[in-house]
ZAGUZA-559723 format. One record per residue: residue in one letter; y negated, z, x of N, C-alpha, C, O in turn; residue number from 1. Coordinates in nm, 2 decimals, padded with zeros to 4 digits. Layout:
residues N
+------+--------+--------+--------+--------+--------+--------+--------+--------+--------+--------+--------+--------+-----+
| rest |    n.v |    n.w |    n.u |   ca.v |   ca.w |   ca.u |    c.v |    c.w |    c.u |    o.v |    o.w |    o.u |  nr |
+------+--------+--------+--------+--------+--------+--------+--------+--------+--------+--------+--------+--------+-----+
|    a |      Y |      Z |      X |      Y |      Z |      X |      Y |      Z |      X |      Y |      Z |      X | NUM |
...
+------+--------+--------+--------+--------+--------+--------+--------+--------+--------+--------+--------+--------+-----+
//
This chain:
residues 107
+------+--------+--------+--------+--------+--------+--------+--------+--------+--------+--------+--------+--------+-----+
| rest |    n.v |    n.w |    n.u |   ca.v |   ca.w |   ca.u |    c.v |    c.w |    c.u |    o.v |    o.w |    o.u |  nr |
+------+--------+--------+--------+--------+--------+--------+--------+--------+--------+--------+--------+--------+-----+
|    l |  00.12 |  00.00 |  00.08 |  00.00 |  00.00 |  00.00 | -00.13 |  00.00 |  00.09 | -00.13 |  00.06 |  00.19 |   1 |
|    p | -00.23 | -00.07 |  00.04 | -00.35 | -00.07 |  00.12 | -00.41 |  00.07 |  00.12 | -00.39 |  00.15 |  00.03 |   2 |
|    k | -00.49 |  00.10 |  00.23 | -00.54 |  00.24 |  00.25 | -00.64 |  00.28 |  00.14 | -00.68 |  00.39 |  00.13 |   3 |
|    h | -00.69 |  00.18 |  00.06 | -00.79 |  00.22 | -00.04 | -00.73 |  00.22 | -00.18 | -00.81 |  00.23 | -00.28 |   4 |
|    t | -00.60 |  00.22 | -00.19 | -00.54 |  00.22 | -00.33 | -00.58 |  00.34 | -00.40 | -00.61 |  00.34 | -00.52 |   5 |
|    h | -00.59 |  00.46 | -00.34 | -00.62 |  00.58 | -00.40 | -00.77 |  00.58 | -00.46 | -00.79 |  00.63 | -00.57 |   6 |
|    l | -00.86 |  00.51 | -00.39 | -00.99 |  00.50 | -00.44 | -01.00 |  00.40 | -00.56 | -01.07 |  00.43 | -00.66 |   7 |
|    a | -00.92 |  00.30 | -00.56 | -00.92 |  00.20 | -00.67 | -00.86 |  00.27 | -00.80 | -00.92 |  00.26 | -00.90 |   8 |
|    l | -00.75 |  00.34 | -00.78 | -00.69 |  00.41 | -00.89 | -00.78 |  00.51 | -00.95 | -00.80 |  00.52 | -01.07 |   9 |
|    s | -00.84 |  00.59 | -00.86 | -00.93 |  00.70 | -00.91 | -01.05 |  00.64 | -00.98 | -01.10 |  00.69 | -01.08 |  10 |
|    a | -01.11 |  00.53 | -00.92 | -01.23 |  00.47 | -00.98 | -01.20 |  00.42 | -01.13 | -01.28 |  00.45 | -01.22 |  11 |
|    v | -01.08 |  00.36 | -01.14 | -01.05 |  00.31 | -01.28 | -01.03 |  00.43 | -01.38 | -01.08 |  00.42 | -01.49 |  12 |
|    i | -00.96 |  00.53 | -01.33 | -00.93 |  00.64 | -01.42 | -01.06 |  00.72 | -01.45 | -01.09 |  00.76 | -01.57 |  13 |
|    v | -01.14 |  00.75 | -01.35 | -01.26 |  00.83 | -01.37 | -01.37 |  00.75 | -01.45 | -01.44 |  00.80 | -01.53 |  14 |
|    f | -01.37 |  00.62 | -01.43 | -01.46 |  00.53 | -01.51 | -01.42 |  00.54 | -01.66 | -01.51 |  00.56 | -01.74 |  15 |
|    a | -01.30 |  00.54 | -01.69 | -01.25 |  00.55 | -01.83 | -01.28 |  00.69 | -01.88 | -01.33 |  00.71 | -01.99 |  16 |
|    a | -01.25 |  00.79 | -01.80 | -01.28 |  00.93 | -01.84 | -01.43 |  00.95 | -01.87 | -01.46 |  01.03 | -01.96 |  17 |
|    a | -01.51 |  00.89 | -01.79 | -01.65 |  00.90 | -01.81 | -01.69 |  00.87 | -01.95 | -01.77 |  00.94 | -02.02 |  18 |
|    f | -01.64 |  00.76 | -02.00 | -01.68 |  00.71 | -02.13 | -01.61 |  00.80 | -02.24 | -01.66 |  00.81 | -02.35 |  19 |
|    l | -01.49 |  00.85 | -02.21 | -01.43 |  00.94 | -02.30 | -01.52 |  01.07 | -02.32 | -01.54 |  01.11 | -02.43 |  20 |
|    y | -01.56 |  01.13 | -02.21 | -01.65 |  01.25 | -02.22 | -01.78 |  01.22 | -02.27 | -01.83 |  01.30 | -02.35 |  21 |
|    g | -01.85 |  01.11 | -02.23 | -01.99 |  01.09 | -02.26 | -02.02 |  00.99 | -02.37 | -02.13 |  00.99 | -02.42 |  22 |
|    g | -01.93 |  00.90 | -02.39 | -01.96 |  00.79 | -02.49 | -01.99 |  00.84 | -02.63 | -02.10 |  00.81 | -02.68 |  23 |
|    h | -01.90 |  00.91 | -02.69 | -01.92 |  00.97 | -02.82 | -01.86 |  01.11 | -02.82 | -01.75 |  01.13 | -02.88 |  24 |
|    p | -01.91 |  01.20 | -02.75 | -01.85 |  01.33 | -02.73 | -01.82 |  01.40 | -02.86 | -01.72 |  01.48 | -02.87 |  25 |
|    e | -01.90 |  01.38 | -02.96 | -01.88 |  01.45 | -03.09 | -01.76 |  01.40 | -03.16 | -01.70 |  01.47 | -03.25 |  26 |
|    k | -01.72 |  01.27 | -03.13 | -01.60 |  01.21 | -03.20 | -01.47 |  01.22 | -03.11 | -01.36 |  01.25 | -03.16 |  27 |
|    i | -01.49 |  01.20 | -02.98 | -01.37 |  01.19 | -02.89 | -01.32 |  01.33 | -02.85 | -01.20 |  01.36 | -02.86 |  28 |
|    l | -01.41 |  01.42 | -02.80 | -01.36 |  01.55 | -02.74 | -01.28 |  01.64 | -02.84 | -01.19 |  01.70 | -02.80 |  29 |
|    p | -01.32 |  01.64 | -02.97 | -01.23 |  01.73 | -03.06 | -01.09 |  01.68 | -03.07 | -01.00 |  01.75 | -03.11 |  30 |
|    l | -01.07 |  01.55 | -03.04 | -00.93 |  01.50 | -03.05 | -00.85 |  01.55 | -02.93 | -00.72 |  01.56 | -02.95 |  31 |
|    f | -00.91 |  01.59 | -02.82 | -00.83 |  01.63 | -02.70 | -00.85 |  01.78 | -02.67 | -00.76 |  01.84 | -02.61 |  32 |
|    f | -00.95 |  01.84 | -02.72 | -00.98 |  01.98 | -02.69 | -01.01 |  02.06 | -02.81 | -01.04 |  02.00 | -02.92 |  33 |
|    d | -01.00 |  02.19 | -02.80 | -01.01 |  02.28 | -02.92 | -01.16 |  02.32 | -02.94 | -01.19 |  02.44 | -02.95 |  34 |
|    f | -01.25 |  02.22 | -02.95 | -01.39 |  02.26 | -02.98 | -01.46 |  02.13 | -03.03 | -01.42 |  02.02 | -03.01 |  35 |
|    e | -01.57 |  02.16 | -03.10 | -01.65 |  02.06 | -03.16 | -01.78 |  02.04 | -03.08 | -01.83 |  02.14 | -03.03 |  36 |
|    v | -01.83 |  01.92 | -03.06 | -01.96 |  01.90 | -03.00 | -02.06 |  01.88 | -03.11 | -02.07 |  01.78 | -03.17 |  37 |
|    t | -02.13 |  01.99 | -03.14 | -02.21 |  01.99 | -03.26 | -02.36 |  02.00 | -03.23 | -02.44 |  01.98 | -03.33 |  38 |
|    n | -02.40 |  02.01 | -03.11 | -02.55 |  02.02 | -03.09 | -02.59 |  01.93 | -02.97 | -02.51 |  01.88 | -02.90 |  39 |
|    l | -02.72 |  01.91 | -02.97 | -02.78 |  01.81 | -02.87 | -02.75 |  01.86 | -02.73 | -02.72 |  01.77 | -02.64 |  40 |
|    e | -02.75 |  01.99 | -02.70 | -02.73 |  02.04 | -02.56 | -02.59 |  02.00 | -02.51 | -02.58 |  01.96 | -02.40 |  41 |
|    l | -02.49 |  02.02 | -02.60 | -02.36 |  01.98 | -02.55 | -02.34 |  01.83 | -02.53 | -02.28 |  01.79 | -02.44 |  42 |
|    k | -02.40 |  01.75 | -02.62 | -02.40 |  01.61 | -02.60 | -02.47 |  01.57 | -02.46 | -02.42 |  01.49 | -02.39 |  43 |
|    n | -02.58 |  01.64 | -02.43 | -02.65 |  01.61 | -02.31 | -02.56 |  01.65 | -02.19 | -02.56 |  01.58 | -02.09 |  44 |
|    i | -02.49 |  01.76 | -02.20 | -02.40 |  01.80 | -02.09 | -02.29 |  01.70 | -02.06 | -02.27 |  01.66 | -01.95 |  45 |
|    f | -02.23 |  01.66 | -02.17 | -02.12 |  01.56 | -02.15 | -02.17 |  01.42 | -02.11 | -02.09 |  01.35 | -02.04 |  46 |
|    r | -02.29 |  01.39 | -02.15 | -02.34 |  01.26 | -02.10 | -02.38 |  01.27 | -01.95 | -02.38 |  01.18 | -01.88 |  47 |
|    a | -02.43 |  01.39 | -01.91 | -02.45 |  01.41 | -01.77 | -02.32 |  01.41 | -01.69 | -02.32 |  01.35 | -01.58 |  48 |
|    i | -02.22 |  01.46 | -01.74 | -02.09 |  01.45 | -01.68 | -02.05 |  01.31 | -01.67 | -01.99 |  01.26 | -01.56 |  49 |
|    m | -02.07 |  01.23 | -01.77 | -02.04 |  01.09 | -01.77 | -02.12 |  01.02 | -01.65 | -02.06 |  00.94 | -01.58 |  50 |
|    g | -02.24 |  01.05 | -01.64 | -02.32 |  01.00 | -01.53 | -02.27 |  01.03 | -01.39 | -02.26 |  00.95 | -01.30 |  51 |
|    l | -02.22 |  01.16 | -01.37 | -02.16 |  01.20 | -01.25 | -02.03 |  01.12 | -01.22 | -02.01 |  01.07 | -01.11 |  52 |
|    y | -01.95 |  01.11 | -01.32 | -01.83 |  01.04 | -01.31 | -01.85 |  00.89 | -01.27 | -01.78 |  00.84 | -01.19 |  53 |
|    l | -01.95 |  00.83 | -01.34 | -01.98 |  00.69 | -01.31 | -02.03 |  00.67 | -01.17 | -02.00 |  00.58 | -01.10 |  54 |
|    g | -02.11 |  00.77 | -01.13 | -02.16 |  00.77 | -00.99 | -02.05 |  00.78 | -00.89 | -02.05 |  00.70 | -00.79 |  55 |
|    f | -01.96 |  00.87 | -00.91 | -01.84 |  00.88 | -00.82 | -01.76 |  00.75 | -00.82 | -01.72 |  00.70 | -00.71 |  56 |
|    a | -01.73 |  00.70 | -00.94 | -01.65 |  00.58 | -00.95 | -01.72 |  00.47 | -00.87 | -01.65 |  00.39 | -00.80 |  57 |
|    a | -01.85 |  00.45 | -00.88 | -01.92 |  00.35 | -00.81 | -01.91 |  00.37 | -00.66 | -01.90 |  00.28 | -00.59 |  58 |
|    y | -01.93 |  00.50 | -00.62 | -01.92 |  00.53 | -00.48 | -01.78 |  00.49 | -00.42 | -01.77 |  00.44 | -00.31 |  59 |
|    w | -01.67 |  00.52 | -00.50 | -01.54 |  00.48 | -00.45 | -01.52 |  00.33 | -00.44 | -01.45 |  00.29 | -00.35 |  60 |
|    v | -01.58 |  00.26 | -00.53 | -01.58 |  00.11 | -00.52 | -01.65 |  00.07 | -00.40 | -01.60 | -00.03 | -00.33 |  61 |
|    v | -01.76 |  00.13 | -00.37 | -01.84 |  00.10 | -00.24 | -01.75 |  00.13 | -00.12 | -01.74 |  00.05 | -00.03 |  62 |
|    g | -01.68 |  00.24 | -00.13 | -01.58 |  00.28 | -00.02 | -01.47 |  00.18 |  00.00 | -01.42 |  00.16 |  00.11 |  63 |
|    i | -01.43 |  00.11 | -00.11 | -01.33 |  00.01 | -00.10 | -01.39 | -00.12 | -00.03 | -01.32 | -00.18 |  00.05 |  64 |
|    r | -01.51 | -00.15 | -00.07 | -01.57 | -00.28 | -00.03 | -01.63 | -00.27 |  00.11 | -01.64 | -00.37 |  00.18 |  65 |
|    k | -01.68 | -00.15 |  00.15 | -01.75 | -00.14 |  00.28 | -01.68 | -00.03 |  00.36 | -01.69 |  00.09 |  00.33 |  66 |
|    p | -01.61 | -00.07 |  00.47 | -01.53 |  00.02 |  00.55 | -01.61 |  00.14 |  00.60 | -01.56 |  00.25 |  00.62 |  67 |
|    a | -01.74 |  00.13 |  00.62 | -01.82 |  00.24 |  00.67 | -01.83 |  00.36 |  00.57 | -01.86 |  00.47 |  00.61 |  68 |
|    y | -01.81 |  00.33 |  00.45 | -01.81 |  00.43 |  00.34 | -01.68 |  00.49 |  00.30 | -01.67 |  00.58 |  00.22 |  69 |
|    w | -01.57 |  00.43 |  00.35 | -01.43 |  00.47 |  00.31 | -01.41 |  00.62 |  00.33 | -01.35 |  00.68 |  00.24 |  70 |
|    k | -01.44 |  00.67 |  00.45 | -01.41 |  00.81 |  00.47 | -01.48 |  00.90 |  00.38 | -01.42 |  01.00 |  00.32 |  71 |
|    g | -01.61 |  00.88 |  00.36 | -01.69 |  00.96 |  00.27 | -01.64 |  00.95 |  00.13 | -01.63 |  01.05 |  00.05 |  72 |
|    a | -01.61 |  00.83 |  00.08 | -01.56 |  00.81 | -00.05 | -01.42 |  00.88 | -00.07 | -01.40 |  00.94 | -00.17 |  73 |
|    t | -01.34 |  00.88 |  00.03 | -01.21 |  00.94 |  00.03 | -01.23 |  01.10 |  00.02 | -01.16 |  01.16 | -00.06 |  74 |
|    l | -01.32 |  01.15 |  00.10 | -01.34 |  01.29 |  00.10 | -01.40 |  01.34 | -00.04 | -01.36 |  01.44 | -00.09 |  75 |
|    s | -01.49 |  01.26 | -00.09 | -01.54 |  01.29 | -00.23 | -01.44 |  01.28 | -00.34 | -01.45 |  01.35 | -00.44 |  76 |
|    n | -01.34 |  01.20 | -00.31 | -01.23 |  01.18 | -00.41 | -01.16 |  01.32 | -00.44 | -01.11 |  01.34 | -00.55 |  77 |
|    g | -01.16 |  01.40 | -00.34 | -01.09 |  01.53 | -00.36 | -01.17 |  01.64 | -00.44 | -01.12 |  01.74 | -00.48 |  78 |
|    g | -01.30 |  01.61 | -00.46 | -01.39 |  01.71 | -00.52 | -01.34 |  01.75 | -00.67 | -01.35 |  01.86 | -00.70 |  79 |
|    l | -01.30 |  01.65 | -00.74 | -01.26 |  01.68 | -00.88 | -01.13 |  01.76 | -00.88 | -01.12 |  01.86 | -00.96 |  80 |
|    a | -01.04 |  01.73 | -00.79 | -00.92 |  01.81 | -00.78 | -00.95 |  01.95 | -00.74 | -00.89 |  02.05 | -00.79 |  81 |
|    i | -01.04 |  01.97 | -00.65 | -01.08 |  02.10 | -00.60 | -01.14 |  02.18 | -00.72 | -01.10 |  02.30 | -00.74 |  82 |
|    g | -01.22 |  02.12 | -00.79 | -01.28 |  02.19 | -00.91 | -01.18 |  02.23 | -01.01 | -01.18 |  02.34 | -01.07 |  83 |
|    r | -01.08 |  02.14 | -01.03 | -00.97 |  02.18 | -01.13 | -00.89 |  02.29 | -01.07 | -00.84 |  02.38 | -01.15 |  84 |
|    f | -00.86 |  02.29 | -00.94 | -00.79 |  02.40 | -00.88 | -00.86 |  02.53 | -00.89 | -00.80 |  02.64 | -00.93 |  85 |
|    i | -00.99 |  02.53 | -00.87 | -01.07 |  02.66 | -00.89 | -01.06 |  02.70 | -01.03 | -01.05 |  02.82 | -01.05 |  86 |
|    s | -01.07 |  02.61 | -01.12 | -01.06 |  02.65 | -01.27 | -00.92 |  02.71 | -01.29 | -00.91 |  02.80 | -01.37 |  87 |
|    l | -00.82 |  02.65 | -01.23 | -00.68 |  02.70 | -01.25 | -00.68 |  02.85 | -01.21 | -00.62 |  02.93 | -01.28 |  88 |
|    v | -00.73 |  02.88 | -01.09 | -00.73 |  03.01 | -01.04 | -00.81 |  03.11 | -01.12 | -00.77 |  03.22 | -01.15 |  89 |
|    l | -00.93 |  03.07 | -01.16 | -01.02 |  03.16 | -01.23 | -00.99 |  03.16 | -01.38 | -01.01 |  03.27 | -01.45 |  90 |
|    d | -00.95 |  03.05 | -01.44 | -00.94 |  03.05 | -01.59 | -00.80 |  03.04 | -01.64 | -00.77 |  03.06 | -01.76 |  91 |
|    g | -00.70 |  02.99 | -01.56 | -00.57 |  02.97 | -01.60 | -00.54 |  02.83 | -01.63 | -00.63 |  02.74 | -01.61 |  92 |
|    l | -00.42 |  02.80 | -01.66 | -00.37 |  02.66 | -01.68 | -00.38 |  02.61 | -01.82 | -00.35 |  02.68 | -01.91 |  93 |
|    s | -00.44 |  02.49 | -01.83 | -00.44 |  02.42 | -01.96 | -00.36 |  02.29 | -01.94 | -00.36 |  02.23 | -01.83 |  94 |
|    l | -00.30 |  02.24 | -02.04 | -00.22 |  02.12 | -02.03 | -00.30 |  02.00 | -01.99 | -00.27 |  01.93 | -01.89 |  95 |
|    q | -00.42 |  01.98 | -02.06 | -00.50 |  01.86 | -02.02 | -00.55 |  01.86 | -01.88 | -00.54 |  01.76 | -01.81 |  96 |
|    y | -00.60 |  01.98 | -01.84 | -00.66 |  01.98 | -01.70 | -00.54 |  02.00 | -01.60 | -00.56 |  01.95 | -01.48 |  97 |
|    g | -00.43 |  02.06 | -01.63 | -00.32 |  02.06 | -01.54 | -00.27 |  01.93 | -01.51 | -00.24 |  01.90 | -01.39 |  98 |
|    i | -00.25 |  01.84 | -01.61 | -00.21 |  01.70 | -01.58 | -00.31 |  01.63 | -01.49 | -00.27 |  01.57 | -01.40 |  99 |
|    g | -00.44 |  01.65 | -01.53 | -00.54 |  01.58 | -01.44 | -00.54 |  01.63 | -01.30 | -00.55 |  01.55 | -01.21 | 100 |
|    m | -00.52 |  01.76 | -01.28 | -00.52 |  01.82 | -01.15 | -00.40 |  01.76 | -01.07 | -00.41 |  01.73 | -00.95 | 101 |
|    v | -00.28 |  01.76 | -01.13 | -00.16 |  01.71 | -01.06 | -00.19 |  01.56 | -01.02 | -00.15 |  01.52 | -00.91 | 102 |
|    l | -00.24 |  01.48 | -01.11 | -00.27 |  01.34 | -01.08 | -00.37 |  01.33 | -00.97 | -00.35 |  01.25 | -00.88 | 103 |
|    e | -00.48 |  01.41 | -00.97 | -00.58 |  01.40 | -00.87 | -00.53 |  01.44 | -00.74 | -00.56 |  01.38 | -00.63 | 104 |
|    l | -00.45 |  01.55 | -00.73 | -00.40 |  01.59 | -00.60 | -00.30 |  01.49 | -00.55 | -00.29 |  01.48 | -00.42 | 105 |
|    s | -00.22 |  01.43 | -00.63 | -00.13 |  01.33 | -00.59 | -00.19 |  01.21 | -00.53 | -00.14 |  01.14 | -00.44 | 106 |
|    v | -00.31 |  01.17 | -00.58 | -00.39 |  01.06 | -00.53 | -00.44 |  01.09 | -00.39 | -00.51 |  01.01 | -00.33 | 107 |
+------+--------+--------+--------+--------+--------+--------+--------+--------+--------+--------+--------+--------+-----+
//
């Protein structure tokens, strides 16, 4: 496999997740999680997460296309998995985030 396969896979998945979280959070998130997005502040938060995810996905694509950025993109790729691991330690295991963490760590 090419050395940038992990970046390509992550970019595709995180790009899709960005729109799941931020596209229509009031409609999508209650389908996956046990809460409703009922106020403007929550919509703002999830749209900000969408922006962060899109930014990371774009950076990973740059890392694929420009060798000088590959190492930084690869290091940043672990950030989401680290965040999920911290949540696991502090908050406990949830099915949705546990699956995501295993996939991110495997990449």
